[in-house]
C-alpha positions in Angstrom: -9.9 9.5 30.6 -7.5 6.9 31.8 -9.6 4.0 31.7 -9.7 3.3 28.1 -5.8 2.6 27.4 -6.0 0.4 30.6 -9.1 -1.5 28.8 -7.3 -1.5 25.1 -4.4 -3.1 26.8 -5.8 -6.2 28.9 -7.8 -6.9 25.4 -4.8 -7.0 23.6 -2.7 -9.1 26.4 -6.2 -11.5 26.3 -5.7 -11.2 22.2 -2.1 -12.3 22.5 -3.3 -15.1 24.8 -5.6 -16.5 22.1 -8.2 -16.2 25.4 -10.8 -14.8 22.8 -10.4 -17.4 20.1 -10.5 -20.8 22.4 -10.1 -22.9 20.0 -6.6 -24.0 20.9 -7.8 -25.0 24.0 -10.1 -27.4 23.2 -7.5 -29.2 20.8 -4.7 -29.0 23.1 -7.5 -30.7 26.1 -9.0 -33.6 24.5 -5.7 -35.9 24.4 -4.9 -35.4 28.3 -8.4 -36.1 29.2 -8.3 -38.8 27.0 -5.2 -40.2 28.6 -6.5 -39.1 32.3 -9.8 -41.1 31.7 -7.9 -44.2 29.8 -5.1 -44.3 33.2 -7.7 -43.9 36.0 -9.9 -47.1 34.2 -12.9 -44.9 34.7 -13.3 -41.1 36.1 -9.9 -39.4 37.1 -8.9 -38.1 40.8 -10.6 -34.1 40.8 -7.6 -32.8 41.8 -5.4 -34.3 38.4 -8.4 -32.6 36.6 -8.4 -29.5 37.0 -4.1 -29.6 37.1 -4.5 -30.7 33.3 -7.6 -28.2 32.6 -6.0 -25.3 34.1 -2.4 -26.5 32.6 -3.7 -26.8 29.3 -5.0 -23.1 29.2 -1.8 -21.6 30.6 0.1 -23.8 28.3 -1.7 -23.2 25.3 -1.6 -19.0 26.3 2.3 -19.7 26.5 2.6 -21.2 23.3 0.8 -18.2 21.3 2.6 -15.7 23.0 6.0 -17.2 21.8 4.4 -18.1 18.9 4.0 -14.4 17.9 6.9 -13.4 19.3 8.5 -15.8 16.9 6.8 -14.7 14.3 6.6 -10.9 14.9 8.4 -9.8 12.3 6.6 -12.0 9.3 3.1 -12.0 10.6 2.8 -8.6 9.4 2.8 -9.9 5.9 0.4 -12.4 6.0 -3.2 -10.8 6.2 -4.9 -13.6 8.9 -1.9 -12.2 11.1 -1.1 -9.0 10.6 -3.2 -7.2 13.3 -1.9 -9.6 16.3 -0.4 -7.6 19.2 3.1 -7.8 18.9 3.3 -7.2 15.0 0.9 -4.7 15.2 2.5 -2.8 18.1 -0.3 -3.1 20.8 2.3 -4.2 22.9 6.2 -4.7 22.7 8.1 -7.5 22.6 9.6 -7.6 25.9 6.4 -7.7 27.7 5.4 -10.4 25.6 8.5 -12.6 27.1 7.8 -11.3 30.2 4.0 -12.3 29.8 5.4 -16.1 28.1 7.9 -16.2 31.3 4.9 -15.8 33.8 2.5 -18.1 32.1 5.3 -20.9 32.0 6.2 -20.4 35.9 2.4 -20.9 37.0 2.0 -23.9 34.6 5.3 -25.3 36.6 3.3 -24.5 39.7 0.8 -26.6 38.7 2.7 -29.8 38.0 4.9 -29.3 41.3 1.0 -30.4 42.6 1.8 -33.5 40.6 5.2 -36.0 40.8 8.8 -36.3 39.9 8.1 -38.3 36.8 5.6 -35.7 35.1 8.1 -32.7 36.7 10.3 -34.3 34.3 7.9 -34.8 31.1 6.3 -31.1 31.9 10.3 -29.6 31.0 10.5 -31.6 27.8 7.3 -30.3 26.8 8.0 -26.6 27.7 10.9 -27.1 25.6 9.2 -28.2 22.3 6.6 -25.2 22.9 9.3 -22.7 22.8 11.2 -24.9 20.0 8.0 -25.1 17.6 7.6 -21.9 16.6 11.1 -21.3 15.3 11.0 -25.0 12.9 8.8 -23.2 10.6 12.3 -21.3 9.4 14.3 -24.8 8.9 12.0 -27.5 8.3 8.8 -28.2 6.2 7.6 -30.3 9.3 6.6 -27.7 12.2 3.3 -29.5 12.4 5.3 -32.4 13.8 7.1 -30.9 16.1 3.8 -29.4 17.2 2.4 -33.2 17.5 5.3 -34.0 19.6 4.7 -30.9 22.2 0.9 -31.4 21.9 1.7 -35.3 22.7 3.7 -34.6 25.6 0.2 -34.3 27.6 -0.5 -37.9 27.3 2.5 -39.5 29.1 2.4 -36.6 31.8 -1.2 -37.9 32.4 -0.2 -41.8 32.8 2.8 -40.3 35.2 0.7 -38.5 36.8 -2.3 -40.6 37.5 0.0 -43.9 37.9 3.7 -42.3 38.4 4.9 -44.8 35.3 4.5 -44.5 32.0 2.7 -47.9 30.5 3.5 -49.1 27.1 0.1 -49.1 26.0 0.5 -45.1 26.8 2.6 -44.3 23.5 -0.5 -45.5 21.6 -2.4 -42.2 22.9 0.7 -40.6 22.2 1.1 -41.5 18.3 -2.5 -40.9 18.3 -2.3 -37.4 19.4 0.8 -37.0 17.0 -1.5 -37.7 14.0 -4.2 -35.9 14.7 -2.2 -32.6 15.2 -0.5 -32.9 12.0 -3.7 -33.7 10.1 -5.6 -30.9 11.6 -2.7 -28.5 11.3 -1.7 -29.0 7.8 -5.3 -28.4 7.2 -4.7 -25.0 8.8 -1.6 -24.5 7.1 -2.8 -25.0 3.7 -5.0 -22.1 4.2 -1.8 -19.9 4.6 0.1 -21.7 1.9 0.2 -19.3 -0.8 1.2 -16.2 1.5 3.8 -18.8 3.3 5.6 -19.3 0.0 6.2 -15.7 -0.6 7.9 -15.3 2.8 9.6 -18.2 2.9 7.6 -20.1 5.9 8.1 -23.7 5.9 4.9 -26.3 6.7 3.2 -29.8 5.9 1.1 -28.4 3.6 4.0 -27.0 1.3 5.9 -30.3 1.9 2.7 -32.2 0.4 1.9 -30.2 -2.2 -0.7 -31.7 -4.5 -0.3 -34.5 -2.5 -2.0 -32.5 0.6 -5.4 -34.8 0.5 -4.1 -37.5 -0.1 -1.8 -37.8 2.7 -3.8 -36.2 5.1 -6.3 -39.3 4.1 -3.4 -41.8 4.5 -2.6 -40.2 7.8 -6.4 -39.9 8.8 -6.6 -44.3 7.9 -3.9 -44.6 10.3 -5.2 -42.8 12.9 -8.3 -44.4 12.8 -6.4 -47.8 12.8 -4.4 -46.7 16.3 -7.4 -45.7 17.6 -8.9 -48.9 16.7 -6.1 -50.3 18.6 -6.3 -48.7 21.3 -10.0 -50.2 21.7 -7.9 -53.7 21.9 -5.5 -52.7 24.2 -7.4 -50.4 27.1 -10.1 -53.2 26.6 -12.9 -50.4 25.9 -16.4 -51.2 24.9 -18.9 -51.2 22.2 -19.8 -47.6 23.0 -16.2 -46.4 22.4 -16.5 -48.6 19.0 -19.4 -46.5 17.9 -17.7 -42.9 18.3 -15.2 -44.1 16.0 -17.8 -44.9 13.1 -18.1 -41.4 14.0 -15.1 -40.0 13.9 -14.8 -41.8 10.5 -17.9 -40.3 9.2 -16.3 -36.9 10.2 -13.1 -37.5 8.6 -15.0 -37.8 5.6 -16.7 -34.8 6.0 -13.4 -32.8 6.5 -12.1 -34.3 3.1 -15.2 -32.9 1.7 -14.6 -29.3 2.7 -10.9 -29.6 1.4 -11.5 -31.0 -1.5 -11.1 -27.9 -3.4 -8.1 -25.9 -1.3 -10.5 -23.1 -0.2 -9.0 -21.2 2.3 -11.8 -20.8 4.5 -13.2 -24.5 3.8 -9.2 -25.5 5.3 -9.6 -23.4 8.3 -13.5 -25.0 8.7 -11.7 -28.1 8.5 -9.1 -27.1 11.1 -11.5 -26.2 13.4 -14.1 -28.8 13.0 -11.2 -31.1 14.1 -12.6 -30.6 17.6 -15.5 -32.6 16.9 -13.1 -35.7 16.4 -11.7 -34.9 20.0 -14.9 -34.2 21.6 -16.4 -37.9 19.8 -13.1 -39.8 21.1 -13.1 -38.3 24.6 -17.0 -39.1 24.9 -16.5 -42.7 23.6 -13.4 -42.9 26.0 -15.3 -41.4 29.1 -19.0 -43.4 28.4 -16.7 -47.1 27.9 -14.2 -46.6 31.5 -17.1 -44.8 33.4 -20.3 -47.0 32.7 
């Protein structure tokens, strides 16, 4: 009789951290993996690899918790989010905040295993992760803030590996920001009508009828920086081949969002995982072989 509530509660916490929906982990994981392999000029140290993989899982989970805490009064107004654990009453907001603090502490313990520079960068990353959910109230560029939060893993990966951040690392940082704005704009296109009704801001709303055009311009910019990365890191033809596949994926994503259909825009967001994967494959094969 007493086991059912515990099971339900545990499942609710898993859903609050989105561990039942790992796409966010994948999207957040690819940039630090790019950076770790580039910084090591080969296969990175196993200890660092484990630290960053676990750190991504913890920080993504913490980000979801603080996002749902910030949105607890508006999630109930959106069809796709009205059943989330906090807004539906399965988990109270105080318990959610305790979970957030617990996850942040665990993530920082992992960072303590690196070096002082990486610890400093981790504090900035945590502050950006906390700030992001609240930016949707006062700026149409929350996707840019999310990109900054996600991109902080890049200088962290370089600093953890080299104890410095080389200038060329910022090309990977910029890549991460632009890529995040692209796929999260597709995500926000799926919610645009409801966001307009309740006053939530996003790049999808800012770009309006020019959304596809601006996403296309950002995709071209992303591809140009990825080409520059090939040059500054002296990558091989295997990486260059991966960029051809990336360009084809971008064309497919433009096809998906052409009619601004909600489900297709959301599918475009999900499918961006393959862009991160292909870039990683190109980098890993280029530096490790």
